[in-house]
GUMITOR-747459 format. One record per residue (C-alpha): x, y, z. Coordinates in steps of 0.25 Angstrom, whole numbers, plus 5000, padded with zeros to 4 digits. Example, Ala and Ser with C-alpha at 12.3 -4.5 7.8 and 13.67 -1.06 7.14 Angstrom:
2
     u     v     w
  5049  4982  5031
  5055  4996  5029
***
This chain:
95
     u     v     w
  4612  4783  5136
  4609  4784  5121
  4616  4778  5109
  4618  4787  5097
  4622  4781  5084
  4630  4790  5074
  4632  4789  5059
  4641  4793  5048
  4650  4805  5051
  4644  4807  5065
  4649  4793  5069
  4663  4797  5064
  4663  4809  5073
  4658  4801  5085
  4667  4790  5082
  4657  4779  5085
  4643  4774  5080
  4636  4775  5093
  4637  4785  5105
  4630  4783  5119
  4626  4796  5126
  4620  4798  5139
  4609  4808  5139
  4599  4812  5149
  4585  4806  5149
  4576  4814  5140
  4587  4818  5131
  4582  4823  5117
  4589  4821  5103
  4594  4835  5104
  4601  4833  5117
  4607  4820  5112
  4613  4827  5100
  4618  4838  5109
  4625  4828  5118
  4631  4821  5106
  4637  4834  5101
  4642  4837  5115
  4649  4823  5116
  4654  4823  5101
  4656  4838  5098
  4661  4835  5084
  4647  4830  5081
  4641  4844  5084
  4643  4850  5070
  4638  4837  5064
  4625  4837  5072
  4622  4851  5076
  4620  4864  5067
  4623  4878  5071
  4610  4880  5078
  4612  4868  5087
  4602  4859  5080
  4604  4845  5074
  4609  4846  5059
  4597  4843  5050
  4606  4832  5043
  4609  4825  5056
  4599  4814  5059
  4596  4808  5073
  4588  4796  5074
  4581  4790  5086
  4577  4776  5085
  4578  4777  5070
  4570  4790  5069
  4576  4803  5064
  4574  4813  5075
  4569  4823  5064
  4557  4815  5063
  4554  4813  5078
  4543  4821  5084
  4553  4828  5093
  4565  4829  5084
  4578  4832  5092
  4569  4833  5104
  4566  4818  5104
  4570  4811  5117
  4580  4800  5116
  4581  4788  5125
  4592  4778  5128
  4587  4767  5119
  4585  4776  5107
  4593  4773  5095
  4600  4786  5091
  4607  4788  5077
  4613  4801  5072
  4616  4803  5057
  4623  4814  5050
  4618  4818  5036
  4621  4807  5026
  4624  4810  5012
  4630  4802  5000
  4627  4795  4988
  4629  4799  4973
  4624  4813  4968
***
């Protein structure tokens, strides 16, 4: 079982800050994202582009590290004690 924290608009769609998912051992970030979209179909357009890949503006953090900068990227294995956070693009401030 992994715990996933959602932020900003993603949290509004899911309806809660944290979701627990049961994933098979050896699951990767990409498989976790696929399971999230299966469980919460309204997140699909927010997370996945037309090519089935994670939008570039969506950030998945594993133990405080952005998956973009992990050696294996979305192919990084996740473990039950990992702290997982998913952030949509954030904008704001004055122009």
